[in-house]
N, C-alpha and C positions, 0 to 999 in steps of 0.2 A: 652202260650201252652195249657193250659186247655181250654181257651176260644175258640181257634181254634178247639180243639178236640170235643169240645161240639157242635159247629157250624156244624162240618163235619158229625156228627151223625144225623143231623136234616133231616127229611123226604124229605124237598126240596132241600138239598145239591146237590143230584145227578142232578136233573133238572137244577140248576144253572150252574153246571160244564158244561153239554151239552150245554147250551144256550151260555156260554162264548167262549167254543170251536168253535161253528159254527159262532159266530161273528168275532174270530180270523181268521178262514178260510176264510170268506167272505172279511175281510180287506186285507188279502195277495193275495187273488184272483184278487181283484180289482186292486191292485197295479201293480201285474204282467201283467194283461191284458191290462191296461192302458199304461204302459210303452211299451210294444211290439206290441200294434196295429198297423196295417198297416196304418190305416187311420190317426191316430194321428203323426205317423212317417213321412207320406207323407205330411202332411198338412204344408205348408210353411207360414211363417208369412206374412200376407196379410196387407197392409196399408190401412187405411181408405181412402186415396187418390184414390187408385186403385178401391175400392169398389164404390166411387163416379162416377169415370170415366166409370166403367162398368155399373152402372145404366143409365148414360147418352147414352152409346151405345146400351144398351138393349132397351131403349125408341125409338130410332131411327130405329132400325133394327128387333126388336122381339115383341115390345108391341102390334102391330096391330093384332097379332095372340094369344100371350099368355097374353095379359092384360097388363094394366099399372104397375101392381104391381105383375106380374107373376102369376096372380090368375086362369088364363086361361080363354078362351072364347070358343064360339062354333067353332071356327076355329083352335083351338090349346089347349093342355092340360095344367093344372097347372105345374108350375116348382118348386114349394114350397117343398122342401126335395128331390129333385132329385140329387143335389150335383154337386160339381164342375166338377168330371170326367165325368158325363153325357153330360154336356155343352161342356167340352173340346173336347170329341169324336164327337158329332154332328156337332160343327162348324169347327173344325180342318180338317174334312173329307169333308166339303162343302155341307153336307146334310141340315144344317141349316145356315143362314136364308132360307127358303124353297121358291121356285119359284111357287109352286102351293098348294093350300091348300086340304087337304084331300087325297093327292097322296102320295106313297111311294116314297121317295127321294133317288135317287142314289147318289153314291159319285161323286163330281165334285170339281173343283179348289176352294179353300176357299175364302170366301169374306172378312173375317177378319184376321189380321196376329196374330202371337202367342201372342203379348203382349196384343192386344185388345181382343183375345179370353180368356186369363187368367183373364183379368179385369172383363169380362161378367161372367165368371166362379166364381170369388170371390164374385160378387154382388149376384148371384144367392144362393151361399153357406151361405151367410149372412142372408138369408131369412129363411132358414130352415135346415142348415147342409147338410148331406148326404155324399156319398163317395167322397173322395177327389182325386184329380189328384195324381197318384203314383209317387213316387221320382224316379229318374234315376236308383238308385240300386235295386229298385224293379223289373224293367223292363228288366234290362241288361240279355241277354242270356249267357254272359261269365261264365263259370262255372257250367251251369245247364245241365242237364241229358236230351239231346234230344232223347234217345231211349225210356225213360220212358214218355217223351212229346209226342212222337208218338202213344204210347199206350193210353194215355189220350185222345189225339185228335181224334183217330179212334173211341174210346168209346163215347166220349161226342160231338163230333163237325162234324165228316166226313160225317154223314147222311144229313147234309145240306151243308156244305162247300165243301164236296169232299175230299178224303183222302189226296190230296196234297194242298188243300185250294184254289182250282180253282173256287170254288162256284158252285151255282146250281139252279134249279127252285124248288119252293115250291107249296103247294097248294094254291088255290083261287088268282092265278096271282102273288103270292108274290115269292120273290127270296132271296137266300143267297149270298151275294156279295163274290167276289174274295178276297183274303186276300193278293195277290201279292204286292200291294203298301201299305198295312197297316204297320205303324212303331210299334214297340214293345209297346209303350205307348197306342196307339189306341187298339191293341189287348188285353191289359190288362184292359183297360176302357171297351171295348165291354163285356168281360167277367164278370166284375164287376157290370155293369149296365144293360145289356140285351136290347140293343136297338131293336126296332121294334119287329120283330117276334121272336127274339132270347131270350132264357130263362137267367134269372139271375144266374150266378154261383159265389156265394159270397165265401167268404174266409172260411167258414164251409164247403161247398160242394167241392170246389177246393182250396187248400191252396195256399198262396202266392209263395211258393216254387214250386209247381206244375204248377201254372200258368207260372212262369219262364221257366220251362221245356217245356211247350207246346210252348211258344214264340220261345224258342230255335229250336224246330222242325219246326215250320212253317218258320221261317227266313232260315235255313239250308236247306230245301227242295226246295227252289227257285234256288238254284244254283246246284242241282243234275242234271247230264246230262241224257238225253233220250236214252236208251240202243238202241231203234229202229231206231234212227235217227230223227224222226217226233215226235213232242209232241202230236199232235192232240188235242190240247186244254188242255192236261193233265186233262180230265174229267172221265178217268177211263177205266177199261177193256171192258166195254158194247160198248163204242164208237170204241175202237180199234177193237173188234170182229166184229161190224158192217161193218167197212171198210174192213176187211179182208174177211167178207161174200160176200159182194156185188162185191168188187173186183174180188174175186176169181170166182163167179158165173159168172160175166161179161166176164172173160177169157174164161171159159168153154163155154159159149154161143157162143163167137165169134170162138172159136175154132170148135164147132159143125158145125156152119153155113159154115165156110171155108171148111171143110172136106166134107159136103153135096155138096157145090158148085163144088168142084173139081171132084165129083164121076159124077156129071150130066154132066160135059164137057167131061169125059172120055167116 
């Protein structure tokens, strides 16, 4: 005890205690965040055979633009570090493989099936990590708060995708696609990876729980009936106002012409 007491009174004892405390906090934090990380929870066990097959598919469909080792070329960016989620989004929505170089690729029927897509994603992930494909429990809207999701969507997404997810035009000839056919996984992956003109909403900007809330709102609003009977593309009150304005003005002009013609006849 006297030895401990003597060491405790040493001038450097306080610094040593603080250092040990910081190390302990760091170890605990690393253990908690690693255990609860969405990327680590979502990353499935990938067989080496899937990676090998994915490399073969990549060589056939993607290497002409992205390079033989996904290092990028003048026709396509490097894919090292983009992650499996980005590959799954681009390929499952048919945007990749691209039909044209340098053009913004719209959604179209996918060229690869789901297994082939995941194999290519596994190969790209093996080159440099990146966001993983979310697990089903991460994207399911069951039990999520669609009301909070609406608030988040209007704040962060409606400027481009319209408040019902109908999509809309952006600057410089770009556009925000409609979300009417997007699966919950694709919506989550888009927020996680920020494809094309879309910003990245990582898990520190919009938490995984909030992403599920947004997915719940986007999928729920698809089945909401139109009170007026006509959707008018569901692209907002401006369109509805223009239809009412021009329709109403047309009726007034027609009525004025009819009244004038009747007076001339009399």
